N, C-alpha and C positions, 0 to 999 in steps of 0.2 A: 434524331428524327429518320423513321424508314423509309426508305424511298419509294416511288410509287413502282408498283410492280410492272414487270414487262411479262406479256402474254407467256411464254415458256417458265417463268419463275414464281409461280402462284404458291409453291409449296415452301419456297425460301423465303416469302413475303408472309406467309402464316407464321412461320419458325421464328422471324424476325419481329412480329407482333408479341407472339409469346415472350420472348425474352425483353422485351422492354416491359412488358406487363410484370414479368418477373424482377427485372432490378428496381422498378419502383416501389418494389414493397418488399426489398429483399432484406429477410430476417430469419434466421433459423438454419441448422447445418444443412437441412432437407434442401430448403430453396437454394442456398448458395451449390448443391450437388447439381440440383436441376438447372441452374444457369451452366454450370462448367460442362455438363452434358451437351444441352441446346447450342453452347457455342460450338464444341468440336463437330457436331451434326452439319450446323451451318457452313463451318469450315471446308468440311468434306463435301458435302452437296454442293458449293458454291465452285470448289474447285473443278468439280467433276463436270459440272453441267456449262462453265465457261471454256473447259477445255476442249469440249466437242460442238460449240455453236455452229449452225449453220451459217450461210451467206446471209440469208435473210434475216437471221437472231442478229449476227453482227452488225445488221444496218440499223435495226432497234435500239440497239445498244449507244449507237454511235448517235443517235437522234435522243437520248433520253433528256430530257427537261433540266435535270439537276447536273449533267455531264459539265465539268468545268470547261468556260468559254476563254477567249482571249482575255477580258478584264480581270478574270480570275485568277489567271496566269500571271499577268500582270504584275497584281497583288501580292502573290505569293511568292514570285519567283525574281523580279526586277525591282532595282531602286532607281530612286530620283526619274520616274518617267515625267516626261514633258511633252504632253500632246500637242501635235501640229495638227492645223485644221485647214480644209478649204483646197480645190484644186485650182485656184487664180483663173477660174474661167465660168463655172455655172455655181457651186456650193460647195457643202461639205457632207459628204455621204457618211450618214453613220454605222453604215452597213460593214466600212471598212475605217478600223482605227489605226493609227500614225503616229510616229514621236521616237523622241530620242529617250535611251533607259540607260542602266547602268546592269551587267550581270556580274558580281564579283569584281574583277578586275577589269573588264571590259567595256567599253562605251558600244551601244549596237543601237542600229536603226530598227525600231520595231515597226512590223506590218501585221495586221489580224484583222480577219473576219469576227465581228460581234453579231451574234442572234440576238440576246435579250433573253433575260430569264423570266421576266413578268411580261403581261399584256401590252402595256404600255411603250416599254421598250423594245418589245418584239415589233411592234408597230413601225416605232420610230426608225428601227433597224432594219424594217422588211425583210424579218425573219433570215437576216444574215446573205440577204441576193444586194449585190450590189450594182450602182447604176455605173454608168460611163464615167460621171465624176467621181466616182472611188475609185477604180482603177487609174485615171488621171492622176489624182492624188498620191496613191499610192506609187506611182511611177516618178512624180516629181520630188518624195523625200527619200526614194532609192538613189536616184541621180545627187539628191543634198548629199547623202551619205557618202556616195563614190567620190564626189569632189573630197572630202578631207578624211578619205580611207578610212571610212568608219564600216566594220561588216552588218549586213543584213540580217534578220531572224524574221521568218513570215510564219506566221501561224493561222494554219488553215482551216475551215470550219464552214464551209456554205453547200447549200444544196443545190447550188449553180447562181448564176449572173440572173438580175433582175428581166424578166422576159416581158417586160411591157412595151407598148409601143412608142411611149416616148424616150424611154431607154435605146430602142431600135433607131430612131429617129435621131437621136444624138450620138448615135457610132458606138454602140456596145461592141459588135464584133471587130471592129477596127481598134478599139481602144486594147481590147485584150489582146489580139494578136501584134499591137505593137508594143504592148508589157512584155509579150514573151520573148518578141524580136529582143528588145533591150537589156532586157534580165539576162538575154543567153553572153552578153557581150559587157556588162556593168564590171569594171573593175575590181570588184572589192568581193570579199568571201561572202556566199549568200548560203544560208540554212534555213531550208523549209521544211515544217512538221505538221502533217495532217492530225489535228488534235480530236475532228469529231467525223463531220462529213467532208468529203473530197469531191463535189459533184461538178463534172464537166469544165467547160472553159471558167467559169466561175471561179474554180480551184486554180486551174492551169496559171490565170491570169496573175496569180503572186507565186506559182508553183515551178518556178524556174532554178535551180541552186547546184551549188557543187555539191551539197549532202542533200538529200529528199528523204525525212523518215516518216512512219508513221507511229501512232499508238497501238496498241495489240487490237482493240475492236473499234478500230476507225474504219473508214472505207473511202477508196479513191477510185472514181469509174467516170467515163466520157459521158455517161447518162444515167440519170436514177432510175432504180428498177421498175417503177411504177411509169416511166416515161418510156423504156425500154418493152415492158409490159404491152403498152397502149400501140406501140407501132407492131409489135409481132402477132400480138394476139388480138389486136383493138379493143381491148377490154383491160383495165387492171383490176383484178380480182385476189381473194385471198389464194387462190391457185397459181395464178401466171404470176406475181410480184415473186415468190420465191422461186420461180423456175427462173426468172427472169436474173436475180440475183446470183443463182448459182451458175449462169453461164456467162455472166458479167466478169466472173473473177474478179471482186474487187475487194477482197481481204487483204490483209496485209501478209497474212500466208502466201498466197497467191501471188502478189505485186512482188514480193522478195524474191521467191522463185523465177520472175519472169524477168525479171532487173531493172524493175521501173523505179523501185524504192532503194535507199541503200541499207537502212536499219529498221527493224521494228524495235518500239519501246515498250515492254512489258509493264500491263495494268496490274493494279492491285486486285486481290481475288473479289470476285463478282462485279469490276469495271470501276473505272476513272470515278464515277459518280459516287461512290462507296466510300473512298477515301482520295479525297483530292488535294491534300495536301502532300500524301507520300506519291501521288503520279505528279505532282509540279516539284518533288526532289527529285525524282528519275530524269523529269524534263531539264530539270536547270543542270544536271552532273552530263546531260549528253550533251545539251548546248556548250558547257564550258571545255568538254574535251575536245569536240569539234571547232570549236573558236581557236586554242590552242595549236591546232594540228595547221588549220587554214591560214591561220596569220604567217606561218614561216613561209609560205608560198610568196612567189613574186607574183605580179599581174599576170605577165604572159605565161606563166607556167599555170597559174590560177584557171585562166580560160581555156588555153589548150585542154587541162584536163576537162572541163565542163562542157566543152564541145564534141571531145569525143566520147564522154559519158552519155551524153544524148544521142550520138549519132548513131553508137551501137544498137539503141532498143532497138527491138526488133529483128535483130539480123541473128538469124539461126544456122548459116551456112558459109 
């Protein structure tokens, strides 16, 4: 199935459609040669286009509706996932999923944002925007993992925490701040991976870890480009949004250079939404390698390194 085209890839989309038509009626040597030629052209075009994405184009890729989400990675990477529900206070926020899982030889506590693929699921998940009860649930499950010495894996994919009045009344900002504090001193390995959008405090609420990685075409930012444009230019337009995205330095390359993240995970040519299983294999390999390294460290060494890592951010002299 050909994915929905983004504004900057109409020519890629046309070639993909042409390839599908030819493959469904693949008869004769001439047709096979045309298929091989289009595949070569597509590979070259996608490689060149995706190697030179602007910050705003990166945001569009990170938001693609077919991009793999937490539940997709759970299905492709983890075994024996047992979901844990509820925060023991308000309810079960479906924007954040938690549960025990197995990654190869490792038992882990999995915490991740879920946006949803269909409209009913997106409404149920509030498009990945978690409420206070979501962060309370996540923190409770992380504490449970620490109690039994189980490492935590966080998959981040949210435009931001839910901005409604009810969420603020129930202590949204306090819960996020508490989560950041508690994650900074949780005596068990924590690995965070930004798989799509990493928006504002909604991402930071489960984003403090010994290793923080990003997929190549994900973004991680203190505010969305639309929100930034609205503040700086009073209006978010097709002109101001790309300007804001560029000024925010929200791409994986920028953040690796600034020392905000530790690693960038390369995506398949054309983005993770074009080859989800290939992307899942890359994430699985990365998580396994980091877990082996971190589990060799004791709690004191782990916490000392985590503290130093975040204290050094923003220091230039």
